[in-house]
C-alpha positions as CSV (number, residue, x, y, z in Angstrom):
1,M,-14.7,-14.7,19.2
2,S,-11.1,-15.6,20.0
3,M,-8.4,-14.4,17.7
4,P,-6.5,-17.1,15.7
5,P,-2.9,-17.8,16.7
6,Y,-0.4,-15.2,15.6
7,C,1.0,-15.9,12.2
8,G,3.5,-13.6,10.5
9,R,5.5,-13.8,7.3
10,F,8.4,-12.5,5.3
11,A,7.8,-12.3,1.6
12,P,10.8,-11.2,-0.4
13,S,10.8,-10.7,-4.2
14,P,13.7,-12.5,-5.9
15,T,15.0,-9.5,-7.8
16,G,18.5,-10.0,-6.4
17,P,20.4,-11.0,-3.3
18,L,19.1,-10.0,0.2
19,H,20.4,-6.6,1.2
20,P,20.4,-5.0,4.7
21,G,16.9,-3.5,4.2
22,S,15.5,-6.9,3.5
23,L,17.3,-8.3,6.6
24,L,15.8,-5.5,8.7
25,A,12.3,-6.5,7.6
26,A,13.0,-10.2,8.0
27,L,14.4,-9.8,11.5
28,G,11.7,-7.4,12.6
29,S,8.9,-9.6,11.4
30,W,10.6,-12.7,13.0
31,L,11.1,-11.0,16.3
32,L,7.5,-9.8,16.5
33,A,6.3,-13.3,15.7
34,R,8.5,-14.8,18.4
35,H,7.5,-12.1,20.9
36,A,3.8,-13.1,20.3
37,G,4.6,-16.8,20.6
38,G,3.5,-17.3,17.0
39,R,4.5,-18.8,13.7
40,W,6.7,-17.1,11.1
41,L,6.5,-18.1,7.4
42,V,8.5,-17.4,4.3
43,R,6.8,-16.8,1.0
44,V,8.7,-16.2,-2.3
45,E,6.9,-13.5,-4.2
46,D,8.1,-14.5,-7.7
47,V,4.8,-13.5,-9.3
48,D,6.6,-11.1,-11.8
49,P,8.8,-13.3,-14.0
50,P,10.4,-10.4,-16.0
51,R,11.9,-9.0,-12.7
52,T,13.0,-12.4,-11.3
53,V,16.7,-12.8,-11.3
54,P,17.9,-16.4,-12.1
55,G,19.3,-18.0,-8.9
56,A,17.9,-15.3,-6.6
57,V,15.3,-17.6,-5.0
58,S,17.7,-20.2,-3.9
59,G,20.2,-17.5,-2.9
60,Q,17.8,-15.7,-0.7
61,L,16.6,-18.8,1.0
62,A,20.2,-19.9,1.6
63,T,21.0,-16.5,3.1
64,L,18.0,-16.6,5.4
65,A,19.0,-20.1,6.6
66,A,22.6,-18.8,7.3
67,F,21.0,-16.1,9.4
68,G,19.0,-18.6,11.3
69,L,15.7,-17.3,9.9
70,T,13.9,-20.4,8.7
71,S,10.2,-20.7,7.9
72,D,8.0,-22.5,10.4
73,G,6.1,-24.0,7.5
74,P,6.6,-24.9,3.8
75,V,8.0,-22.1,1.7
76,V,5.2,-20.9,-0.7
77,H,6.2,-19.9,-4.2
78,Q,3.7,-17.6,-5.9
79,S,4.9,-18.8,-9.3
80,Q,3.2,-22.1,-8.5
81,R,-0.2,-20.7,-7.6
82,D,-1.8,-19.6,-10.9
83,A,-4.9,-21.7,-10.3
84,V,-5.6,-20.2,-6.9
85,Y,-5.3,-16.7,-8.2
86,Q,-7.4,-17.5,-11.2
87,A,-10.2,-18.9,-9.0
88,A,-10.2,-15.7,-7.0
89,L,-10.2,-13.5,-10.1
90,D,-13.1,-15.6,-11.6
91,R,-15.1,-15.1,-8.5
92,L,-14.6,-11.3,-8.6
93,L,-15.6,-11.2,-12.3
94,R,-18.6,-13.4,-11.7
95,E,-19.8,-11.1,-8.9
96,G,-19.3,-8.0,-10.9
97,K,-16.5,-6.7,-8.5
98,A,-13.9,-6.8,-11.2
99,F,-13.9,-6.0,-14.9
100,A,-11.8,-6.3,-18.1
101,C,-10.1,-3.1,-19.0
102,H,-8.6,-2.3,-22.4
103,C,-7.1,1.1,-21.4
104,S,-3.4,1.6,-22.2
105,R,-1.0,3.5,-20.0
106,S,-0.8,6.4,-22.3
107,E,-4.6,6.7,-22.4
108,L,-4.8,6.7,-18.7
109,A,-1.9,9.2,-18.4
110,A,-4.1,11.6,-20.2
111,Q,-6.7,11.1,-17.4
112,G,-4.1,11.7,-14.7
113,G,-3.2,8.0,-14.4
114,I,-6.2,7.1,-12.2
115,H,-8.8,4.8,-13.6
116,H,-12.4,5.8,-12.9
117,H,-13.9,4.7,-16.2
118,C,-12.5,3.1,-19.3
119,V,-11.2,5.5,-22.0
120,A,-9.8,2.9,-24.4
121,R,-10.2,3.7,-28.0
122,A,-9.9,0.1,-29.1
123,E,-10.1,-3.4,-27.5
124,R,-6.8,-5.2,-26.7
125,A,-6.2,-8.9,-27.5
126,Q,-5.6,-9.5,-23.7
127,P,-7.0,-6.8,-21.5
128,A,-6.1,-6.1,-17.9
129,V,-8.5,-6.9,-15.1
130,R,-9.2,-4.3,-12.5
131,L,-11.1,-4.2,-9.2
132,R,-14.1,-1.9,-9.3
133,V,-13.5,0.9,-6.7
134,P,-16.7,2.9,-6.4
135,P,-16.8,6.5,-5.0
136,G,-16.7,6.6,-1.2
137,S,-14.2,3.7,-0.9
138,V,-12.4,5.3,2.0
139,V,-10.3,2.8,4.0
140,G,-8.9,3.4,7.4
141,F,-6.7,1.1,9.6
142,D,-4.5,1.4,12.7
143,D,-0.9,0.5,11.9
144,G,0.9,-1.1,14.7
145,L,3.8,1.4,14.4
146,Q,2.7,4.3,12.1
147,G,-0.7,4.9,13.8
148,R,-4.0,5.7,12.1
149,M,-3.9,5.7,8.3
150,V,-6.8,6.7,6.0
151,Q,-7.0,6.7,2.2
152,D,-9.7,7.5,-0.2
153,V,-8.9,4.7,-2.6
154,H,-11.3,5.8,-5.2
155,A,-10.0,9.4,-5.4
156,E,-6.3,8.6,-4.9
157,I,-5.8,5.2,-6.6
158,G,-9.0,4.4,-8.6
159,D,-9.8,1.0,-10.1
160,F,-6.6,-1.0,-9.6
161,V,-5.1,-3.9,-11.6
162,L,-5.5,-7.5,-10.5
163,R,-4.2,-9.1,-13.6
164,R,-1.9,-7.2,-15.9
165,A,-2.4,-6.9,-19.7
166,D,0.7,-9.0,-20.2
167,G,-1.0,-11.9,-18.4
168,Y,1.0,-11.7,-15.2
169,W,-0.7,-11.5,-11.8
170,A,-0.6,-8.1,-10.0
171,Y,1.0,-8.0,-6.6
172,Q,-2.2,-6.8,-4.9
173,L,-4.2,-9.9,-5.8
174,A,-1.4,-12.4,-5.1
175,V,-0.5,-11.1,-1.7
176,V,-4.1,-10.9,-0.5
177,V,-5.0,-14.4,-1.7
178,D,-1.8,-15.9,-0.2
179,D,-2.2,-14.1,3.2
180,G,-5.7,-15.5,3.4
181,A,-4.7,-19.0,2.4
182,Q,-1.8,-19.0,4.9
183,Q,-4.0,-17.6,7.6
184,V,-1.6,-14.7,8.2
185,T,-2.8,-12.6,11.1
186,D,-0.1,-10.0,11.2
187,V,1.6,-8.4,8.2
188,V,4.9,-6.9,9.2
189,R,6.8,-5.3,6.3
190,G,8.6,-2.1,5.1
191,A,6.9,1.3,5.2
192,D,7.2,1.5,1.4
193,L,4.2,-0.8,1.2
194,L,2.1,1.3,3.5
195,D,0.3,2.9,0.6
196,S,-0.7,-0.6,-0.7
197,T,-2.5,-1.6,2.4
198,P,-5.9,0.2,1.8
199,R,-6.1,-1.5,-1.6
200,Q,-5.4,-4.9,0.0
201,I,-8.1,-4.3,2.6
202,L,-10.6,-3.5,-0.1
203,L,-9.7,-6.7,-1.9
204,Q,-9.9,-8.7,1.3
205,Q,-13.4,-7.4,1.8
206,A,-14.4,-8.2,-1.8
207,L,-13.2,-11.8,-1.4
208,G,-14.6,-12.2,2.1
209,L,-11.2,-12.7,3.7
210,P,-10.2,-11.5,7.2
211,T,-8.0,-8.4,7.4
212,P,-4.8,-9.0,9.3
213,R,-3.2,-6.5,11.6
214,Y,-0.5,-4.4,9.9
215,L,2.8,-3.0,11.1
216,H,5.1,-1.2,8.7
217,L,8.7,-1.0,9.8
218,P,10.9,2.0,8.9
219,L,12.9,1.9,5.7
220,L,16.6,1.7,5.7
221,L,17.9,4.6,3.7
222,G,21.2,4.9,1.8
223,P,23.6,7.9,2.2
224,E,21.7,9.9,-0.5
225,G,18.4,9.4,1.3
226,R,16.9,6.9,-1.1
227,K,15.5,3.5,0.0
228,L,18.5,1.3,0.3
229,S,17.3,-1.4,-2.1
230,K,17.3,1.3,-4.8
231,S,20.6,2.7,-3.8
232,E,24.1,2.0,-5.0
233,A,24.9,1.4,-1.3
234,A,22.7,-1.7,-1.3
235,L,25.4,-4.3,-1.1
236,P,24.1,-7.7,-0.3
237,V,24.4,-9.1,3.3
238,D,27.2,-11.7,3.7
239,P,25.8,-15.1,4.6
240,A,29.3,-16.1,5.7
241,R,29.2,-13.4,8.4
242,P,25.7,-13.2,9.7
243,L,26.2,-11.9,13.2
244,P,27.6,-8.4,12.3
245,A,24.6,-7.8,10.0
246,L,22.1,-9.2,12.6
247,R,23.6,-6.9,15.3
248,R,23.3,-3.9,13.0
249,A,19.7,-4.7,12.1
250,W,19.0,-5.2,15.9
251,A,20.3,-1.7,16.6
252,Q,18.4,-0.2,13.7
253,L,15.2,-1.7,15.1
254,G,15.9,0.5,18.2
255,Q,16.9,-2.3,20.6
256,E,19.3,-2.1,23.4
257,P,22.6,-4.0,22.9
258,L,22.5,-7.6,24.0
259,I,24.8,-8.3,27.0
260,G,27.0,-11.3,26.5
261,A,25.8,-12.1,23.0
262,E,29.2,-12.5,21.5
263,G,30.9,-15.3,19.7
264,D,29.7,-16.9,16.5
265,D,26.6,-18.8,17.6
266,V,23.7,-17.4,15.4
267,G,21.1,-19.6,17.1
268,G,22.1,-18.5,20.6
269,W,22.1,-14.8,19.5
270,L,18.6,-15.2,18.0
271,Q,17.3,-16.9,21.1
272,Q,18.6,-14.0,23.3
273,A,17.3,-11.5,20.9
274,A,13.8,-13.1,20.9
275,T,13.8,-12.9,24.7
276,S,15.1,-9.4,25.0
277,F,13.1,-7.8,22.1
278,D,10.9,-4.8,23.1
279,P,8.4,-3.8,20.4
280,A,7.9,-0.4,22.2
281,R,11.4,0.6,21.1
282,L,10.7,0.2,17.3
283,P,11.4,3.5,15.6
284,P,8.5,4.7,13.3
285,G,10.7,6.9,11.1
286,D,13.1,6.0,8.4
287,I,16.7,5.0,9.3
288,S,19.8,6.3,7.7
289,T,22.9,4.2,7.3
290,L,26.5,5.2,6.9
291,H,27.8,3.9,3.6
292,A,31.4,4.0,4.5
293,A,31.6,2.2,7.9
294,G,28.5,0.2,7.3
295,E,27.2,0.9,10.8
296,A,23.8,2.2,11.8
297,A,23.5,6.0,12.0
298,P,21.2,7.8,14.4
299,F,17.6,7.3,13.6
300,A,16.0,9.9,11.3
301,P,13.5,12.2,13.0
């Protein structure tokens, strides 16, 4: 069978303005999609209302537009897709692949925090719903940058949440359903989500959805060695000055400087970047950034 056309995506969570780590993931996924001659979509992962910052959605989309990174299709908002997620959950419950769980966090903490069987002492008014992960659920996949990855999901993760006890959808269910609905063939994102991938593959199999190819880009680290988005150094990128940030992200992706790509033409810079991009130069390891000068430091080993 022939593979479907390449379709990548960038899916930010609207917990604040876009920062350099987000731009790194956005540009990296856009470049890989353009290198493959494919489509690049933007999806707003606003599935967690308590963490959504007012105005962040419009601000992030405006910033992406200022950087010339616009979706090749309609922007999907997870907050508008309750019925789709409910249908997927109902199917899993009907087929016995998911179950209602009344366990509290404190009860699970006493069991090491991994759910293998319910230990709830009482039923909750609104239980969580978990995917049933039986013993032997070992998932392996070949990451496009990080290499072979294997995880025993039963032993290391256990039965994981699909709908939370507060009624909100879990990230794992929403992202799998949406990747399937949008026919995403290639998931390019930060390496902090590498650990989630085996769970998502199990859920794809449970729902009969195809498994995309995965490539996890290195994280951009602040001066104290923490993920930049969780660092005090995580100042937002400036949509009024896109090219300096694009050039830094380009260098952080391991690419050679672009010759003659000066001036303030964002579209022209992106066109030259798409032509010159070399996936073989992507660094697999995390990237440190200098907080004072704001320039890319040498790649971490």
